[in-house]
Backbone as XML, in Angstrom:
<?xml version="1.0"?>
<chain id="A" units="angstrom">
  <residue number="1" name="MET">
    <atom name="N" x="-137.708" y="-101.963" z="105.176"/>
    <atom name="CA" x="-136.469" y="-102.602" z="105.822"/>
    <atom name="C" x="-135.699" y="-101.783" z="104.679"/>
  </residue>
  <residue number="2" name="ALA">
    <atom name="N" x="-134.051" y="-101.474" z="105.213"/>
    <atom name="CA" x="-133.424" y="-100.675" z="104.123"/>
    <atom name="C" x="-132.578" y="-101.701" z="104.101"/>
  </residue>
  <residue number="3" name="GLU">
    <atom name="N" x="-132.297" y="-101.455" z="102.403"/>
    <atom name="CA" x="-131.826" y="-103.114" z="101.820"/>
    <atom name="C" x="-130.009" y="-102.636" z="102.504"/>
  </residue>
  <residue number="4" name="SER">
    <atom name="N" x="-129.619" y="-103.549" z="102.845"/>
    <atom name="CA" x="-128.323" y="-103.770" z="103.583"/>
    <atom name="C" x="-127.657" y="-104.285" z="102.153"/>
  </residue>
  <residue number="5" name="GLU">
    <atom name="N" x="-126.260" y="-103.064" z="102.116"/>
    <atom name="CA" x="-125.121" y="-104.444" z="101.083"/>
    <atom name="C" x="-124.417" y="-105.426" z="101.952"/>
  </residue>
  <residue number="6" name="LYS">
    <atom name="N" x="-124.465" y="-106.502" z="100.495"/>
    <atom name="CA" x="-123.769" y="-107.492" z="100.415"/>
    <atom name="C" x="-122.386" y="-107.719" z="101.161"/>
  </residue>
  <residue number="7" name="PHE">
    <atom name="N" x="-121.725" y="-108.295" z="102.400"/>
    <atom name="CA" x="-120.602" y="-108.408" z="102.705"/>
    <atom name="C" x="-120.122" y="-108.765" z="101.752"/>
  </residue>
  <residue number="8" name="ASN">
    <atom name="N" x="-118.373" y="-108.529" z="101.795"/>
    <atom name="CA" x="-117.740" y="-108.915" z="100.276"/>
    <atom name="C" x="-116.475" y="-108.475" z="101.111"/>
  </residue>
  <residue number="9" name="VAL">
    <atom name="N" x="-115.917" y="-110.143" z="101.249"/>
    <atom name="CA" x="-114.482" y="-110.306" z="101.781"/>
    <atom name="C" x="-112.945" y="-109.447" z="101.407"/>
  </residue>
  <residue number="10" name="LEU">
    <atom name="N" x="-113.380" y="-109.080" z="99.972"/>
    <atom name="CA" x="-111.923" y="-108.399" z="100.040"/>
    <atom name="C" x="-112.430" y="-106.732" z="100.351"/>
  </residue>
  <residue number="11" name="LYS">
    <atom name="N" x="-113.337" y="-106.469" z="100.581"/>
    <atom name="CA" x="-113.514" y="-105.350" z="101.155"/>
    <atom name="C" x="-113.098" y="-104.730" z="102.650"/>
  </residue>
  <residue number="12" name="PHE">
    <atom name="N" x="-113.730" y="-106.009" z="102.915"/>
    <atom name="CA" x="-112.980" y="-106.385" z="104.854"/>
    <atom name="C" x="-112.023" y="-106.538" z="104.131"/>
  </residue>
  <residue number="13" name="LEU">
    <atom name="N" x="-111.013" y="-107.597" z="104.355"/>
    <atom name="CA" x="-109.495" y="-107.405" z="103.948"/>
    <atom name="C" x="-108.688" y="-105.948" z="104.016"/>
  </residue>
  <residue number="14" name="GLY">
    <atom name="N" x="-109.470" y="-104.972" z="102.492"/>
    <atom name="CA" x="-108.637" y="-104.067" z="102.074"/>
    <atom name="C" x="-109.090" y="-103.049" z="103.453"/>
  </residue>
  <residue number="15" name="GLY">
    <atom name="N" x="-109.458" y="-103.387" z="104.165"/>
    <atom name="CA" x="-109.463" y="-102.226" z="105.380"/>
    <atom name="C" x="-108.271" y="-102.389" z="106.495"/>
  </residue>
  <residue number="16" name="PHE">
    <atom name="N" x="-107.463" y="-103.459" z="106.500"/>
    <atom name="CA" x="-106.349" y="-103.883" z="107.013"/>
    <atom name="C" x="-105.049" y="-103.170" z="106.479"/>
  </residue>
  <residue number="17" name="VAL">
    <atom name="N" x="-105.460" y="-102.805" z="105.167"/>
    <atom name="CA" x="-103.830" y="-102.589" z="104.425"/>
    <atom name="C" x="-103.894" y="-101.005" z="104.438"/>
  </residue>
  <residue number="18" name="GLN">
    <atom name="N" x="-104.987" y="-100.440" z="104.756"/>
    <atom name="CA" x="-105.083" y="-98.637" z="104.838"/>
    <atom name="C" x="-103.928" y="-98.224" z="106.049"/>
  </residue>
  <residue number="19" name="TRP">
    <atom name="N" x="-103.408" y="-97.449" z="106.211"/>
    <atom name="CA" x="-102.311" y="-96.885" z="106.632"/>
    <atom name="C" x="-103.097" y="-95.965" z="108.301"/>
  </residue>
  <residue number="20" name="LEU">
    <atom name="N" x="-103.677" y="-95.140" z="107.832"/>
    <atom name="CA" x="-104.518" y="-94.740" z="108.355"/>
    <atom name="C" x="-104.895" y="-94.853" z="109.719"/>
  </residue>
  <residue number="21" name="PRO">
    <atom name="N" x="-105.808" y="-96.032" z="110.034"/>
    <atom name="CA" x="-106.280" y="-96.462" z="111.244"/>
    <atom name="C" x="-104.690" y="-97.117" z="112.011"/>
  </residue>
  <residue number="22" name="TRP">
    <atom name="N" x="-103.879" y="-98.188" z="111.038"/>
    <atom name="CA" x="-102.937" y="-98.508" z="111.450"/>
    <atom name="C" x="-101.905" y="-97.188" z="112.675"/>
  </residue>
  <residue number="23" name="VAL">
    <atom name="N" x="-102.127" y="-96.133" z="111.923"/>
    <atom name="CA" x="-101.204" y="-94.943" z="113.013"/>
    <atom name="C" x="-101.620" y="-94.335" z="113.796"/>
  </residue>
  <residue number="24" name="LYS">
    <atom name="N" x="-103.046" y="-94.516" z="113.831"/>
    <atom name="CA" x="-103.703" y="-94.245" z="115.092"/>
    <atom name="C" x="-103.587" y="-95.381" z="116.468"/>
  </residue>
  <residue number="25" name="THR">
    <atom name="N" x="-103.825" y="-96.511" z="116.072"/>
    <atom name="CA" x="-103.457" y="-97.452" z="117.250"/>
    <atom name="C" x="-102.248" y="-97.817" z="117.241"/>
  </residue>
  <residue number="26" name="ALA">
    <atom name="N" x="-101.187" y="-97.254" z="116.578"/>
    <atom name="CA" x="-99.458" y="-97.147" z="116.846"/>
    <atom name="C" x="-99.733" y="-95.398" z="118.157"/>
  </residue>
  <residue number="27" name="ARG">
    <atom name="N" x="-100.260" y="-94.594" z="117.672"/>
    <atom name="CA" x="-99.884" y="-93.673" z="118.033"/>
    <atom name="C" x="-100.949" y="-93.931" z="119.950"/>
  </residue>
  <residue number="28" name="TYR">
    <atom name="N" x="-102.145" y="-94.258" z="119.521"/>
    <atom name="CA" x="-102.608" y="-94.985" z="121.099"/>
    <atom name="C" x="-101.396" y="-95.965" z="121.856"/>
  </residue>
  <residue number="29" name="ALA">
    <atom name="N" x="-101.408" y="-97.063" z="120.903"/>
    <atom name="CA" x="-101.026" y="-97.973" z="121.610"/>
    <atom name="C" x="-99.102" y="-97.323" z="122.178"/>
  </residue>
  <residue number="30" name="ILE">
    <atom name="N" x="-98.689" y="-95.985" z="121.744"/>
    <atom name="CA" x="-97.246" y="-96.000" z="122.603"/>
    <atom name="C" x="-97.489" y="-94.304" z="123.390"/>
  </residue>
  <residue number="31" name="GLY">
    <atom name="N" x="-98.912" y="-94.165" z="123.340"/>
    <atom name="CA" x="-99.358" y="-92.917" z="124.202"/>
    <atom name="C" x="-99.424" y="-93.813" z="125.726"/>
  </residue>
  <residue number="32" name="ILE">
    <atom name="N" x="-99.891" y="-95.511" z="125.547"/>
    <atom name="CA" x="-100.451" y="-95.783" z="126.929"/>
    <atom name="C" x="-99.081" y="-96.596" z="128.077"/>
  </residue>
  <residue number="33" name="ALA">
    <atom name="N" x="-98.335" y="-97.156" z="126.488"/>
    <atom name="CA" x="-97.029" y="-97.230" z="126.970"/>
    <atom name="C" x="-96.112" y="-96.268" z="127.874"/>
  </residue>
  <residue number="34" name="ALA">
    <atom name="N" x="-96.336" y="-95.310" z="127.125"/>
    <atom name="CA" x="-95.574" y="-93.983" z="127.889"/>
    <atom name="C" x="-96.726" y="-93.222" z="129.667"/>
  </residue>
  <residue number="35" name="ILE">
    <atom name="N" x="-97.808" y="-93.984" z="129.236"/>
    <atom name="CA" x="-97.935" y="-93.240" z="130.508"/>
    <atom name="C" x="-97.942" y="-94.576" z="131.884"/>
  </residue>
  <residue number="36" name="GLY">
    <atom name="N" x="-97.556" y="-95.450" z="130.900"/>
    <atom name="CA" x="-97.448" y="-96.729" z="132.077"/>
    <atom name="C" x="-96.226" y="-96.795" z="132.285"/>
  </residue>
  <residue number="37" name="LEU">
    <atom name="N" x="-94.852" y="-96.313" z="131.802"/>
    <atom name="CA" x="-93.560" y="-96.177" z="132.299"/>
    <atom name="C" x="-93.861" y="-95.199" z="133.221"/>
  </residue>
  <residue number="38" name="ILE">
    <atom name="N" x="-94.437" y="-93.804" z="132.885"/>
    <atom name="CA" x="-94.202" y="-92.289" z="134.000"/>
    <atom name="C" x="-94.905" y="-92.973" z="134.697"/>
  </residue>
  <residue number="39" name="GLY">
    <atom name="N" x="-95.744" y="-94.104" z="134.448"/>
    <atom name="CA" x="-96.425" y="-94.466" z="136.312"/>
    <atom name="C" x="-95.491" y="-95.623" z="137.208"/>
  </residue>
  <residue number="40" name="LEU">
    <atom name="N" x="-94.664" y="-96.354" z="136.411"/>
    <atom name="CA" x="-93.786" y="-97.078" z="137.163"/>
    <atom name="C" x="-92.929" y="-96.332" z="137.898"/>
  </residue>
  <residue number="41" name="THR">
    <atom name="N" x="-92.325" y="-95.288" z="137.249"/>
    <atom name="CA" x="-91.130" y="-94.983" z="137.322"/>
    <atom name="C" x="-91.536" y="-93.630" z="138.600"/>
  </residue>
  <residue number="42" name="ILE">
    <atom name="N" x="-92.355" y="-93.526" z="138.490"/>
    <atom name="CA" x="-93.148" y="-92.564" z="139.887"/>
    <atom name="C" x="-93.330" y="-93.287" z="140.865"/>
  </residue>
  <residue number="43" name="TYR">
    <atom name="N" x="-93.676" y="-94.397" z="140.573"/>
    <atom name="CA" x="-94.247" y="-95.839" z="141.735"/>
    <atom name="C" x="-93.020" y="-96.063" z="142.099"/>
  </residue>
  <residue number="44" name="LYS">
    <atom name="N" x="-91.706" y="-96.128" z="141.123"/>
    <atom name="CA" x="-90.280" y="-96.673" z="141.786"/>
    <atom name="C" x="-89.511" y="-95.744" z="142.549"/>
  </residue>
  <residue number="45" name="ALA">
    <atom name="N" x="-89.793" y="-94.278" z="142.506"/>
    <atom name="CA" x="-89.531" y="-93.149" z="143.243"/>
    <atom name="C" x="-90.116" y="-92.717" z="144.123"/>
  </residue>
  <residue number="46" name="PHE">
    <atom name="N" x="-91.022" y="-93.502" z="145.035"/>
    <atom name="CA" x="-92.003" y="-92.642" z="146.001"/>
    <atom name="C" x="-92.229" y="-93.593" z="146.631"/>
  </residue>
  <residue number="47" name="PHE">
    <atom name="N" x="-92.779" y="-94.716" z="145.732"/>
    <atom name="CA" x="-93.784" y="-95.516" z="147.127"/>
    <atom name="C" x="-93.231" y="-96.985" z="146.748"/>
  </residue>
  <residue number="48" name="MET">
    <atom name="N" x="-91.892" y="-97.648" z="146.285"/>
    <atom name="CA" x="-91.741" y="-98.785" z="146.558"/>
    <atom name="C" x="-90.066" y="-98.652" z="147.164"/>
  </residue>
  <residue number="49" name="PRO">
    <atom name="N" x="-90.403" y="-99.674" z="148.669"/>
    <atom name="CA" x="-89.399" y="-99.883" z="150.002"/>
    <atom name="C" x="-88.091" y="-99.965" z="149.038"/>
  </residue>
  <residue number="50" name="THR">
    <atom name="N" x="-87.565" y="-99.482" z="149.754"/>
    <atom name="CA" x="-85.744" y="-99.173" z="149.377"/>
    <atom name="C" x="-85.016" y="-99.919" z="150.592"/>
  </residue>
  <residue number="51" name="GLN">
    <atom name="N" x="-83.844" y="-100.746" z="149.777"/>
    <atom name="CA" x="-82.987" y="-101.385" z="151.046"/>
    <atom name="C" x="-82.443" y="-100.241" z="151.835"/>
  </residue>
  <residue number="52" name="THR">
    <atom name="N" x="-82.070" y="-100.429" z="152.860"/>
    <atom name="CA" x="-81.624" y="-98.968" z="154.008"/>
    <atom name="C" x="-80.200" y="-99.264" z="154.617"/>
  </residue>
  <residue number="53" name="THR">
    <atom name="N" x="-79.665" y="-100.705" z="154.118"/>
    <atom name="CA" x="-78.387" y="-100.413" z="154.771"/>
    <atom name="C" x="-77.592" y="-101.221" z="153.630"/>
  </residue>
  <residue number="54" name="LYS">
    <atom name="N" x="-76.484" y="-100.698" z="153.249"/>
    <atom name="CA" x="-75.370" y="-101.107" z="152.167"/>
    <atom name="C" x="-74.503" y="-102.213" z="153.766"/>
  </residue>
  <residue number="55" name="GLN">
    <atom name="N" x="-74.063" y="-103.362" z="153.288"/>
    <atom name="CA" x="-72.935" y="-104.079" z="154.028"/>
    <atom name="C" x="-71.817" y="-104.552" z="152.679"/>
  </residue>
  <residue number="56" name="GLU">
    <atom name="N" x="-70.680" y="-104.498" z="153.207"/>
    <atom name="CA" x="-70.191" y="-105.222" z="152.368"/>
    <atom name="C" x="-69.007" y="-105.889" z="153.741"/>
  </residue>
  <residue number="57" name="THR">
    <atom name="N" x="-68.426" y="-107.128" z="153.411"/>
    <atom name="CA" x="-67.910" y="-107.643" z="154.007"/>
    <atom name="C" x="-66.378" y="-108.113" z="152.887"/>
  </residue>
  <residue number="58" name="HIS">
    <atom name="N" x="-65.141" y="-108.483" z="154.204"/>
    <atom name="CA" x="-63.762" y="-108.561" z="153.278"/>
    <atom name="C" x="-63.374" y="-109.503" z="154.661"/>
  </residue>
  <residue number="59" name="ILE">
    <atom name="N" x="-63.152" y="-111.055" z="154.000"/>
    <atom name="CA" x="-62.520" y="-112.251" z="154.357"/>
    <atom name="C" x="-61.094" y="-112.621" z="154.431"/>
  </residue>
  <residue number="60" name="ILE">
    <atom name="N" x="-60.380" y="-112.239" z="155.163"/>
    <atom name="CA" x="-58.637" y="-112.243" z="154.789"/>
    <atom name="C" x="-58.203" y="-113.504" z="155.767"/>
  </residue>
  <residue number="61" name="ALA">
    <atom name="N" x="-57.995" y="-114.693" z="154.726"/>
    <atom name="CA" x="-56.940" y="-115.702" z="155.474"/>
    <atom name="C" x="-56.116" y="-115.639" z="155.502"/>
  </residue>
  <residue number="62" name="GLN">
    <atom name="N" x="-55.720" y="-115.791" z="156.835"/>
    <atom name="CA" x="-53.389" y="-115.322" z="156.875"/>
    <atom name="C" x="-52.756" y="-116.671" z="157.149"/>
  </residue>
  <residue number="63" name="PRO">
    <atom name="N" x="-51.497" y="-116.563" z="157.045"/>
    <atom name="CA" x="-51.337" y="-118.062" z="157.158"/>
    <atom name="C" x="-51.801" y="-118.641" z="159.006"/>
  </residue>
  <residue number="64" name="GLY">
    <atom name="N" x="-51.524" y="-119.321" z="159.504"/>
    <atom name="CA" x="-51.672" y="-119.817" z="160.567"/>
    <atom name="C" x="-53.171" y="-120.190" z="160.998"/>
  </residue>
  <residue number="65" name="ALA">
    <atom name="N" x="-53.877" y="-120.452" z="160.254"/>
    <atom name="CA" x="-55.053" y="-120.851" z="160.137"/>
    <atom name="C" x="-55.779" y="-119.333" z="160.936"/>
  </residue>
  <residue number="66" name="GLN">
    <atom name="N" x="-54.959" y="-118.126" z="160.365"/>
    <atom name="CA" x="-56.216" y="-117.135" z="160.954"/>
    <atom name="C" x="-57.068" y="-116.222" z="160.008"/>
  </residue>
  <residue number="67" name="VAL">
    <atom name="N" x="-58.342" y="-116.340" z="160.425"/>
    <atom name="CA" x="-59.152" y="-115.705" z="159.620"/>
    <atom name="C" x="-59.922" y="-114.392" z="160.407"/>
  </residue>
  <residue number="68" name="THR">
    <atom name="N" x="-59.452" y="-113.784" z="159.455"/>
    <atom name="CA" x="-60.625" y="-111.684" z="160.007"/>
    <atom name="C" x="-61.254" y="-111.839" z="158.921"/>
  </residue>
  <residue number="69" name="ILE">
    <atom name="N" x="-62.200" y="-111.001" z="159.629"/>
    <atom name="CA" x="-63.090" y="-110.673" z="158.487"/>
    <atom name="C" x="-64.013" y="-109.263" z="158.944"/>
  </residue>
  <residue number="70" name="ASP">
    <atom name="N" x="-63.645" y="-108.613" z="157.684"/>
    <atom name="CA" x="-63.965" y="-107.289" z="158.237"/>
    <atom name="C" x="-65.124" y="-106.825" z="158.112"/>
  </residue>
  <residue number="71" name="GLN">
    <atom name="N" x="-66.479" y="-106.510" z="158.840"/>
    <atom name="CA" x="-67.508" y="-105.740" z="158.035"/>
    <atom name="C" x="-67.895" y="-104.030" z="158.021"/>
  </residue>
  <residue number="72" name="LYS">
    <atom name="N" x="-68.375" y="-103.980" z="156.582"/>
    <atom name="CA" x="-68.809" y="-102.185" z="157.104"/>
    <atom name="C" x="-69.866" y="-102.068" z="156.587"/>
  </residue>
  <residue number="73" name="ARG">
    <atom name="N" x="-70.668" y="-102.021" z="157.134"/>
    <atom name="CA" x="-72.081" y="-100.720" z="156.913"/>
    <atom name="C" x="-72.429" y="-99.563" z="156.817"/>
  </residue>
  <residue number="74" name="GLU">
    <atom name="N" x="-72.832" y="-99.332" z="156.343"/>
    <atom name="CA" x="-73.503" y="-97.995" z="155.548"/>
    <atom name="C" x="-74.950" y="-97.826" z="155.243"/>
  </residue>
  <residue number="75" name="GLU">
    <atom name="N" x="-75.581" y="-96.627" z="156.119"/>
    <atom name="CA" x="-77.043" y="-96.797" z="156.669"/>
    <atom name="C" x="-77.370" y="-95.544" z="155.202"/>
  </residue>
  <residue number="76" name="LYS">
    <atom name="N" x="-77.731" y="-96.184" z="154.194"/>
    <atom name="CA" x="-78.114" y="-95.612" z="152.974"/>
    <atom name="C" x="-79.872" y="-94.648" z="153.125"/>
  </residue>
  <residue number="77" name="LYS">
    <atom name="N" x="-79.796" y="-93.670" z="152.821"/>
    <atom name="CA" x="-80.846" y="-92.481" z="152.446"/>
    <atom name="C" x="-82.123" y="-93.068" z="151.578"/>
  </residue>
  <residue number="78" name="SER">
    <atom name="N" x="-82.945" y="-93.271" z="152.236"/>
    <atom name="CA" x="-83.734" y="-93.624" z="150.956"/>
    <atom name="C" x="-84.525" y="-92.185" z="150.650"/>
  </residue>
  <residue number="79" name="GLY">
    <atom name="N" x="-84.960" y="-92.174" z="149.538"/>
    <atom name="CA" x="-85.586" y="-91.114" z="148.690"/>
    <atom name="C" x="-84.632" y="-90.712" z="147.556"/>
  </residue>
  <residue number="80" name="LEU">
    <atom name="N" x="-84.487" y="-89.154" z="146.997"/>
    <atom name="CA" x="-83.446" y="-89.184" z="146.135"/>
    <atom name="C" x="-82.015" y="-88.845" z="146.460"/>
  </residue>
  <residue number="81" name="GLU">
    <atom name="N" x="-81.047" y="-89.510" z="145.763"/>
    <atom name="CA" x="-79.780" y="-88.995" z="146.288"/>
    <atom name="C" x="-78.975" y="-88.790" z="144.022"/>
  </residue>
  <residue number="82" name="VAL">
    <atom name="N" x="-78.157" y="-87.247" z="144.100"/>
    <atom name="CA" x="-78.541" y="-86.723" z="143.414"/>
    <atom name="C" x="-76.527" y="-86.988" z="143.215"/>
  </residue>
  <residue number="83" name="HIS">
    <atom name="N" x="-75.956" y="-87.352" z="142.962"/>
    <atom name="CA" x="-73.981" y="-87.376" z="142.611"/>
    <atom name="C" x="-73.937" y="-86.644" z="140.871"/>
  </residue>
  <residue number="84" name="PRO">
    <atom name="N" x="-72.922" y="-85.607" z="141.352"/>
    <atom name="CA" x="-72.346" y="-85.693" z="140.265"/>
    <atom name="C" x="-71.306" y="-86.047" z="139.765"/>
  </residue>
  <residue number="85" name="PHE">
    <atom name="N" x="-70.601" y="-86.570" z="138.252"/>
    <atom name="CA" x="-69.412" y="-86.827" z="138.131"/>
    <atom name="C" x="-68.702" y="-86.485" z="137.527"/>
  </residue>
  <residue number="86" name="VAL">
    <atom name="N" x="-67.301" y="-87.033" z="137.442"/>
    <atom name="CA" x="-66.901" y="-86.366" z="136.297"/>
    <atom name="C" x="-65.688" y="-88.242" z="136.146"/>
  </residue>
  <residue number="87" name="GLU">
    <atom name="N" x="-65.695" y="-88.710" z="134.607"/>
    <atom name="CA" x="-65.394" y="-90.287" z="134.633"/>
    <atom name="C" x="-64.149" y="-89.759" z="133.357"/>
  </residue>
  <residue number="88" name="GLY">
    <atom name="N" x="-62.964" y="-89.920" z="133.778"/>
    <atom name="CA" x="-61.439" y="-89.807" z="132.993"/>
    <atom name="C" x="-61.347" y="-91.090" z="132.678"/>
  </residue>
  <residue number="89" name="TYR">
    <atom name="N" x="-61.098" y="-91.155" z="130.729"/>
    <atom name="CA" x="-61.136" y="-92.605" z="130.207"/>
    <atom name="C" x="-59.937" y="-92.723" z="128.676"/>
  </residue>
  <residue number="90" name="GLY">
    <atom name="N" x="-59.595" y="-93.522" z="128.597"/>
    <atom name="CA" x="-58.464" y="-93.638" z="127.423"/>
    <atom name="C" x="-58.675" y="-94.932" z="126.443"/>
  </residue>
  <residue number="91" name="PHE">
    <atom name="N" x="-58.889" y="-94.582" z="125.134"/>
    <atom name="CA" x="-59.056" y="-96.460" z="124.368"/>
    <atom name="C" x="-57.807" y="-96.623" z="123.393"/>
  </residue>
  <residue number="92" name="ALA">
    <atom name="N" x="-57.860" y="-96.506" z="122.752"/>
    <atom name="CA" x="-56.902" y="-97.511" z="121.405"/>
    <atom name="C" x="-57.609" y="-98.532" z="120.408"/>
  </residue>
  <residue number="93" name="GLU">
    <atom name="N" x="-57.812" y="-98.082" z="119.514"/>
    <atom name="CA" x="-58.282" y="-98.609" z="118.185"/>
    <atom name="C" x="-57.064" y="-99.602" z="117.585"/>
  </residue>
  <residue number="94" name="SER">
    <atom name="N" x="-58.127" y="-100.615" z="117.059"/>
    <atom name="CA" x="-56.844" y="-101.400" z="116.547"/>
    <atom name="C" x="-56.241" y="-100.843" z="114.791"/>
  </residue>
  <residue number="95" name="ASP">
    <atom name="N" x="-56.834" y="-99.636" z="114.756"/>
    <atom name="CA" x="-56.021" y="-99.258" z="113.770"/>
    <atom name="C" x="-54.734" y="-98.235" z="114.518"/>
  </residue>
  <residue number="96" name="ASP">
    <atom name="N" x="-54.231" y="-98.498" z="115.391"/>
    <atom name="CA" x="-53.212" y="-97.500" z="116.260"/>
    <atom name="C" x="-54.184" y="-95.639" z="116.490"/>
  </residue>
  <residue number="97" name="ARG">
    <atom name="N" x="-55.221" y="-95.963" z="116.196"/>
    <atom name="CA" x="-56.256" y="-94.766" z="117.048"/>
    <atom name="C" x="-55.780" y="-94.919" z="118.535"/>
  </residue>
  <residue number="98" name="LYS">
    <atom name="N" x="-55.719" y="-93.555" z="118.832"/>
    <atom name="CA" x="-55.735" y="-93.442" z="120.996"/>
    <atom name="C" x="-55.734" y="-92.419" z="121.050"/>
  </residue>
  <residue number="99" name="GLY">
    <atom name="N" x="-56.463" y="-91.756" z="122.273"/>
    <atom name="CA" x="-57.654" y="-91.025" z="122.475"/>
    <atom name="C" x="-57.683" y="-90.808" z="123.669"/>
  </residue>
  <residue number="100" name="VAL">
    <atom name="N" x="-58.133" y="-89.619" z="124.286"/>
    <atom name="CA" x="-58.551" y="-90.291" z="125.737"/>
    <atom name="C" x="-59.648" y="-89.002" z="125.793"/>
  </residue>
  <residue number="101" name="GLY">
    <atom name="N" x="-60.423" y="-88.891" z="126.733"/>
    <atom name="CA" x="-61.405" y="-88.109" z="126.517"/>
    <atom name="C" x="-62.592" y="-88.164" z="128.068"/>
  </residue>
  <residue number="102" name="ALA">
    <atom name="N" x="-63.078" y="-87.692" z="128.475"/>
    <atom name="CA" x="-63.831" y="-87.621" z="129.727"/>
    <atom name="C" x="-65.174" y="-87.565" z="129.562"/>
  </residue>
  <residue number="103" name="LYS">
    <atom name="N" x="-65.984" y="-87.944" z="130.813"/>
    <atom name="CA" x="-67.786" y="-88.036" z="130.737"/>
    <atom name="C" x="-67.880" y="-87.103" z="131.591"/>
  </residue>
  <residue number="104" name="ALA">
    <atom name="N" x="-68.661" y="-86.003" z="132.280"/>
    <atom name="CA" x="-69.222" y="-85.615" z="133.106"/>
    <atom name="C" x="-71.135" y="-85.454" z="133.168"/>
  </residue>
  <residue number="105" name="GLY">
    <atom name="N" x="-71.203" y="-85.406" z="134.733"/>
    <atom name="CA" x="-73.303" y="-85.989" z="134.673"/>
    <atom name="C" x="-73.190" y="-85.709" z="136.068"/>
  </residue>
  <residue number="106" name="VAL">
    <atom name="N" x="-74.555" y="-85.978" z="136.050"/>
    <atom name="CA" x="-75.429" y="-85.969" z="137.202"/>
    <atom name="C" x="-76.101" y="-87.263" z="137.588"/>
  </residue>
  <residue number="107" name="ARG">
    <atom name="N" x="-75.597" y="-88.635" z="138.591"/>
    <atom name="CA" x="-76.541" y="-89.741" z="138.043"/>
    <atom name="C" x="-77.791" y="-89.280" z="139.631"/>
  </residue>
  <residue number="108" name="VAL">
    <atom name="N" x="-79.036" y="-89.666" z="139.561"/>
    <atom name="CA" x="-80.077" y="-89.632" z="139.690"/>
    <atom name="C" x="-80.302" y="-90.826" z="140.392"/>
  </residue>
  <residue number="109" name="ASP">
    <atom name="N" x="-79.972" y="-91.383" z="141.900"/>
    <atom name="CA" x="-80.577" y="-92.839" z="142.749"/>
    <atom name="C" x="-81.909" y="-92.379" z="143.906"/>
  </residue>
  <residue number="110" name="PHE">
    <atom name="N" x="-82.594" y="-93.741" z="142.372"/>
    <atom name="CA" x="-83.909" y="-93.252" z="143.784"/>
    <atom name="C" x="-84.049" y="-94.469" z="143.954"/>
  </residue>
</chain>
């Protein structure tokens, strides 16, 4: 029978201080999280049921106990929707700096 090395607690705990195993563990954890996020995004984009109608209701109370209810329904297409946008904005800082700017981009709804 081969001679075995005696168990050393300090040597065992010293393995937890080495950085290379932790880097490998972190790399695997980040990879698994990224694959999960990609999977959930694909599920949401193609397989998750979406709401097909958008309803907007305005209730208007007028003098003389008249109530008007205005409802609008908009059919929403399921799938991918692309909306380009341009938004302007202005700002004022507390130290008297003022400015304007604009944002432009594309919104993708799914």
